[in-house]
C-alpha positions, -999 to +999 in steps of 0.1 A: -333-235+887-297-243+878-309-270+853-333-245+836-304-220+831-281-246+816-308-258+792-315-223+780-278-217+774-275-249+754-305-239+732-289-205+725-256-220+715-272-245+692-293-217+676-263-195+670-244-225+654-273-231+631-274-195+620-237-195+614-239-226+592-268-212+572-249-179+566-218-198+555-238-220+531-254-189+514-219-173+510-205-205+495-233-207+471-229-171+460-191-176+455-198-206+433-215-184+407-191-176+379-192-140+367-199-135+330-207-108+305-234-116+279-249-101+247-283-107+233-283-121+198-298-098+172-297-099+134-271-077+117-250-071+087-215-084+082-191-075+054-173-105+038-136-097+033-102-109+024-072-096+044-037-090+030-006-070+038+018-050+016+039-019+013+027+015+003+042+030-029+036+063-046+011+063-075+038+079-097+075+078-090+100+092-115+138+088-112+158+117-127+192+110-142+221+131-154+231+125-190+266+139-183+291+119-163+307+148-145+309+165-111+277+179-096+283+216-093+251+226-074+218+211-061+187+233-061+165+209-042+165+186-012+144+157+001+107+165+009+107+197-012+080+204-038+091+210-074+071+220-104+076+206-138+106+223-154+122+235-122+160+231-119+171+202-099+209+202-103+237+218-122+265+195-136+300+209-141+302+216-179+334+236-186+346+211-212+313+212-229+312+250-230+346+250-247+333+226-272+303+248-279+327+278-286+347+256-310+315+245-327+304+282-330+337+291-345+335+262-369+300+273-379+312+308-386+339+295-409+315+272-427+291+301-432+319+323-446+331+295-469+295+289-481+290+326-488+322+327-509+314+296-529+278+308-534+290+340-550+315+321-572+288+296-582+264+323-592+291+340-614+303+308-630+267+297-637+261+330-656+292+326-676+283+290-684+249+301-696+267+326-719+290+298-731+320+317-718+333+287-698+334+250-704+311+226-686+341+211-669+350+244-653+314+249-642+311+214-627+342+220-606+327+252-591+293+235-586+310+206-567+328+231-545+295+249-538+277+217-528+306+207-505+305+241-488+267+237-484+272+203-468+299+216-445+276+244-433+248+219-426+272+197-407+285+226-386+249+237-378+240+202-367+271+199-347+265+231-328+229+222-322+240+188-308+266+202-284+243+229-273+217+202-264+244+185-244+252+217-226+215+221-218+216+187-202+241+201-177+210+217-161+189+189-149+152+198-147+121+181-132+101+161-157+070+162-135+056+181-106+059+164-072+079+159-040+116+150-039+114+116-024+151+109-022+183+126-032+211+101-040+241+125-043+257+155-026+272+185-042+307+177-055+299+140-062+305+125-096+272+120-114+268+085-129+243+083-158+234+048-145+223+061-111+195+086-105+202+121-090+168+122-073+134+106-073+102+126-076+069+112-062+033+122-065+015+113-033-020+127-036-028+090-043-008+060-032-010+023-040-006-009-020+005-041-038+000-076-025-002-112-038-035-131-040-040-168-042-058-187-070-088-192-047-090-155-039-091-145-076-125-160-079-140-133-057-116-104-063-124-079-091-114-044-101-134-017-083-140-035-050-138-013-019-109-018+005-100-006+040-064+001+048-047+002+083-012+015+090+006+014+123+013+052+122-024+059+124-039+030+145-073+048+150-078+057+114-091+036+085-082+047+050-104+039+020-093+026-014-104+005-044-089-024-062-072-008-092-055-037-110-053-075-109-025-092-128-038-113-156-010-139-151+002-158-120+037-163-108+046-198-119+066-204-087+041-190-061+008-195-081-002-160-069-012-129-088-003-093-079-032-070-069-030-032-066-052-011-044-054+027-051-059+050-020-068+087-020-042+105+001-051+142+000-033+150+033-003+129+023-005+110+056+005+077+039+041+076+030+058+053+005+075+024+024+048+022+051+036-013+059-002-016+054-029-041+062-055-043+035-091-056+039-108-060+006-147-061+009-159-090-013-196-091-003-222-085+024-242-108+046-275-092+058-299-103+086-275-128+101-267-135+138-232-122+145-209-129+174-173-119+181-150-146+170-134-150+204-169-157+219-170-191+203-152-221+218-131-238+191-125-276+191-101-293+168-101-330+159-083-352+134-105-373+110-095-396+082-115-386+051-108-402+017-078-420+031-063-387+042-060-372+077-078-339+079-082-314+107-118-307+115-128-276+135-161-272+153-175-243+173-198-239+202-212-211+224-225-208+259-262-197+262-275-184+295-307-199+308-318-187+342-287-189+364-268-216+344-254-221+309-259-245+280-231-253+257-246-251+222-228-263+190-232-238+161-227-240+123-206-212+109-219-195+078-189-171+075-159-162+097-131-136+095-105-124+120-131-106+141-166-120+137-186-152+131-219-153+112-240-181+126-258-204+102-276-225+128-275-234+165-286-201+180-318-180+179-325-143+180-329-130+216-308-156+233-281-143+256-247-155+247-216-154+270-190-131+254-166-129+283-158-155+309-167-184+287-133-201+290-140-209+326-174-225+319-186-260+313-221-275+306-246-264+333-222-241+351-239-217+375-233-181+364-239-145+375-244-120+348-224-089+357-231-070+325-252-073+294-234-057+265-253-041+237-240-045+201 
């Protein structure tokens, strides 16, 4: 009886040990599966583009100067204020000019009186000369005096007009409508004709300038659409168009200046902002597209035509059942975000888009999510 009991106990212990080993084996196998996220390859459309960076500037910016080198008596505007064409911007101290105007007015009055007197005398002497009452020499003398008075009057009139124009320059006005972008002086400062008082900008449209290489000029043209990003509005894309491409290249950099015009009705974009510009140069349709970081990039050095060149190749991991196959691909087009596949993948295949850096050929995987494009 005792032997039967011991035998039964031994069988039970062995059975429990076997169950424990089986359970551990299943757990280890489950833990060996690498978690991945996948996406099913489907044809799509990808914009071809070139990316640049540059600074935003106002479409129109005018610097306003004082013609009079004197003290600034008053400013009528400040930065960020709107002005209409003809509005007063500043008043320049002009006491000396005002005194000169009064002197010129007095000189004009004297010239007018002198002219009036000589005109009367000229008329009288002309009548007497016609009646042969005076000699030609006497008449010529009066005529010369009359012409001199006439010239003096014209000179006085021109002088007064000129000094009044200078006095008008003491009131500096806006040549265009716009926003005061910057004020360079304060009241009481001495105005320098070589330095602007203020700048006026028109910001309903702004521009971004950047430099393009010789290679890029083959695809860039006026009118191409552009997308603009700025750090101030990270979730917003602004639209623009290529406005101008310089016809000449800088001989030092071998690059040409390109301008993109951007509509800015809300005036969110400010001159001086740093912008990233993506110029759309074409469109690929009905192509297989994957995120660029999905592909595994391999780099090797090869000697071609007696020169060492860096060769890059790309591959993806395709899920089949519970494992993956590393598949080399040919790239048709690639930008900072996406890759258009020329060959090496087929529609409907499930490509690993997350977790691929831990994989190798035939790795066992567990799909935790299938992401839809």
